[in-house]
C-alpha positions as CSV (number, residue, x, y, z in Angstrom):
1,M,32.1,22.6,-10.3
2,N,30.1,22.7,-13.4
3,R,26.5,23.5,-13.7
4,K,25.3,19.9,-14.1
5,T,27.1,18.8,-10.9
6,V,25.5,21.6,-8.9
7,I,22.1,20.8,-10.2
8,L,22.6,17.1,-9.5
9,A,23.7,17.9,-5.9
10,V,20.7,20.1,-5.3
11,I,18.4,17.4,-6.6
12,L,20.1,14.8,-4.4
13,V,19.7,17.0,-1.3
14,I,16.0,17.6,-2.0
15,A,15.5,13.9,-2.5
16,V,17.2,13.0,0.8
17,M,15.1,15.7,2.6
18,I,11.9,14.2,1.1
19,M,12.9,10.7,2.2
20,I,13.6,11.9,5.7
21,N,10.3,13.7,5.9
22,N,8.4,10.6,4.7
23,A,10.2,8.4,7.2
24,D,9.3,10.8,10.0
25,D,5.7,10.9,9.0
26,S,5.6,7.1,8.8
27,L,7.1,6.8,12.3
28,N,4.5,9.3,13.7
29,D,1.7,7.3,12.2
30,E,3.1,4.1,13.7
31,R,3.3,5.7,17.1
32,L,-0.3,6.9,16.9
33,E,-1.4,3.4,15.9
34,N,0.6,1.8,18.7
35,L,-0.9,4.1,21.3
36,A,-4.4,3.4,20.0
37,Q,-3.7,-0.4,20.2
38,A,-2.4,0.0,23.8
39,V,-5.5,1.8,24.9
40,H,-7.7,-0.8,23.2
41,K,-5.8,-3.7,24.7
42,S,-6.0,-2.1,28.2
43,A,-9.8,-1.6,27.8
44,V,-10.3,-5.2,26.6
45,S,-8.1,-6.6,29.4
46,C,-10.2,-4.7,31.9
47,Y,-13.4,-6.1,30.4
48,A,-11.9,-9.7,30.5
49,I,-10.7,-9.4,34.1
50,E,-13.4,-7.2,35.7
51,G,-16.4,-7.6,33.4
52,F,-16.8,-4.0,32.3
53,Y,-15.2,-1.4,30.1
54,P,-14.0,1.5,32.3
55,A,-15.9,4.8,32.0
56,D,-12.8,6.8,31.5
57,I,-9.2,6.5,30.5
58,E,-7.9,7.4,34.0
59,Y,-9.1,4.0,35.3
60,L,-6.8,2.3,32.7
61,R,-3.9,4.5,33.8
62,E,-4.4,3.8,37.4
63,N,-5.2,0.1,37.2
64,Y,-3.6,-1.2,34.0
65,G,-0.4,0.9,33.7
66,L,-1.5,2.7,30.6
67,M,0.9,5.6,29.9
68,I,0.1,8.4,27.5
69,D,2.5,11.3,26.6
70,E,-0.1,14.1,26.8
71,S,2.4,16.6,25.4
72,K,2.4,14.6,22.1
73,Y,-1.0,12.9,21.9
74,T,-4.7,13.5,22.8
75,V,-6.7,10.3,23.4
76,I,-10.5,10.5,23.0
77,Y,-12.0,7.7,24.9
78,D,-15.8,7.7,24.4
79,A,-17.4,5.1,26.6
80,F,-21.1,4.5,25.9
81,A,-21.9,1.7,28.3
82,S,-19.8,-0.6,30.5
83,N,-20.6,-3.6,28.2
84,I,-19.8,-1.9,24.9
85,L,-16.2,-1.4,23.7
86,P,-15.5,2.4,23.9
87,E,-14.6,4.3,20.8
88,I,-10.9,5.2,20.9
89,T,-9.3,8.0,18.9
90,V,-5.7,9.1,19.2
91,L,-4.7,12.5,17.7
92,P,-1.3,14.1,17.6
93,N,-0.9,17.4,19.4
94,E,0.2,20.0,16.8
């Protein structure tokens, strides 16, 4: 192998590694957004059916089938009042 071929191969490997890393980051962002949407949808469904937003996320788990992988995500569910949509934040566990 000549020097140009080795350099080209190294550049190609680095480019592939960057693309894989970017795809992984994009997938993680999508998973966070999907979980946030699922929590939001469960809370809105509860309000539509029962007339209130639940005080905590456990109510959504028990009554609306919400599932959260707590080893991967932390969900902050900040309920101010039963008639105001809670603030929902999903964070990855590092």
